[in-house]
C-alpha positions in Angstrom: 0.0 0.0 0.0 0.8 3.7 -0.1 0.6 6.4 2.5 0.4 10.0 1.6 0.5 13.2 3.7 1.2 16.9 3.5 3.7 18.5 5.9 5.6 21.8 6.2 8.9 21.6 4.3 11.4 21.0 7.1 9.1 18.7 9.0 8.5 16.7 5.8 12.2 16.1 5.3 12.6 15.0 8.9 9.5 12.7 8.6 11.0 11.0 5.5 14.2 10.3 7.4 12.4 8.9 10.4 10.0 6.8 8.2 13.0 5.1 6.6 14.1 3.8 9.9 10.7 2.0 10.0 11.2 0.7 6.4 8.8 3.2 4.9 10.4 5.0 2.0 9.5 8.2 0.3 8.7 7.3 -3.3 7.1 10.6 -4.4 7.6 14.1 -3.3 5.9 17.3 -4.6 7.5 20.6 -3.5 4.7 23.2 -3.1 5.6 26.8 -3.7 2.9 29.6 -3.0 4.4 31.5 -6.0 7.2 30.7 -8.4 9.7 33.0 -6.7 8.8 32.0 -3.2 10.6 29.1 -1.3 9.0 25.7 -0.7 6.3 25.8 2.0 4.9 22.3 2.0 5.7 18.8 0.8 3.2 16.3 -0.6 4.8 13.0 0.4 4.1 9.4 -0.7 5.6 6.5 1.3 5.8 2.9 0.4 7.3 -0.3 1.9 9.4 -0.9 -1.2 12.5 1.3 -1.5 12.9 3.0 -4.9 14.1 6.2 -6.3 12.1 9.2 -5.2 10.2 11.0 -7.9 10.3 14.7 -7.2 8.2 17.4 -8.9 7.0 20.9 -8.1 3.7 22.6 -7.7 3.2 26.4 -7.9 -0.1 27.5 -6.4 -0.6 30.9 -7.9 0.8 33.3 -10.4 1.9 36.9 -9.5 -1.7 38.2 -9.1 -3.6 37.2 -6.0 -6.1 34.4 -6.6 -4.7 33.8 -10.1 -4.3 30.0 -9.7 -2.0 27.9 -11.9 -3.5 25.3 -14.1 -1.7 22.5 -12.1 -3.2 23.8 -8.8 -6.7 24.0 -10.3 -6.4 20.4 -11.7 -5.2 19.1 -8.3 -8.0 20.8 -6.2 -11.0 20.8 -8.6 -12.8 18.1 -6.6 -12.7 20.3 -3.5 -13.9 23.7 -4.8 -17.1 24.7 -6.6 -15.4 27.7 -8.2 -11.7 28.3 -8.5 
């Protein structure tokens, strides 16, 4: 099976290190930026029992204008919002 969670950046890195000591390995990690020029705020993490190379990608939430959501963010959250 797979276990997924969202954590703040530093805590997410620490969690992945700790999980590995319990034979749960980070197989996918999405670095979430509020805007392109801003630092990573959150990590979307997927853990599995089988150790393999971690697939890393990035998600930028919004463009320069406030509430101007990126296409990737809209696609990810469309099931949770009536209008975005």
